[in-house]
N, C-alpha and C positions, 0 to 999 in steps of 0.2 A: 819753277824749281830747278835747281842745278843738281846734276847727278855727283855723287861723291866717287872719285876715281880710286880712293885709299879703302873704300868700305869692302869687306868681305862677301857682302851682297852684290851679285852680278849686275851688270849695268841693264841688262834687259829686265830684269826684275826689278830695278829702282824705276826704270822708264814706265813699266807696267804699274807700279805703285802710283806714280805721278799722274798717269792717265785715269786709274781707278778713282783717285782722290777727285779729279777734274770732273768726271763723269758723276759721282755723288753729289758734288757741290753745284751741279748744273752748268758748269763751263762747257760742256760738250752735251748737246741735246740731239743732233741729228747725225751728219757726218763728221768724222773724227779726221784731223790732218792725215795726210799721206805718210807712208812710211818714209818716203823721201823727205818730206817736210819735216817729220818728227827727226829724221836724223841730223838735218841741218840746224834745227832748233836746238837740239840736246847735244850737238857735236858727238855724235855716235855713229857707228856704220849702220849702212842701210840693213843689213842683216840683223843687227841688234834691235833695231826698231820694228822690224818685221815680227822678231821673235815675241817682242812685247805685245804686239797688237793681236797675235795668234794666241797668246797666252789668254788675253782677255775674251776671245772668241770662245776659246776652251771652258772659260768660267761662266759663259752665258751671258757676258756684259755687252759683247759687240757682235755684230753680224757682218760677214764677208760677202759682199755682192761682187761676183766676177765682173771686172771690166768696170767697175763704179767706185769701189773703195769699202771702207770699214764704218758702219753706223752704229749708233747706240742703239741697243735692243730695247724695245718698249714693253 
C-alpha cells in the first residue's frame, strides 16, 4: 500500500492503518518489520514509522520487546 502525501491524514496514521490491515489479514503473524525497514519501504522518516509502530502498541495489537523488535500480540 502506498501512502498518500496529499491526504489530510498524517503519514504515521496511514502507515499504522496499513500495518493494522496487514495484521488483520494475517500478513504479519510474528515479528513485524523494523522501523527502519518500514521507513525505507514506505519512503517515510524513521520517526514516522516508529510513531506508527508505537500507536499499534498503544492499541494492543503489537508488543515491543527491547532489543528485539515489535511482535504481533496474540
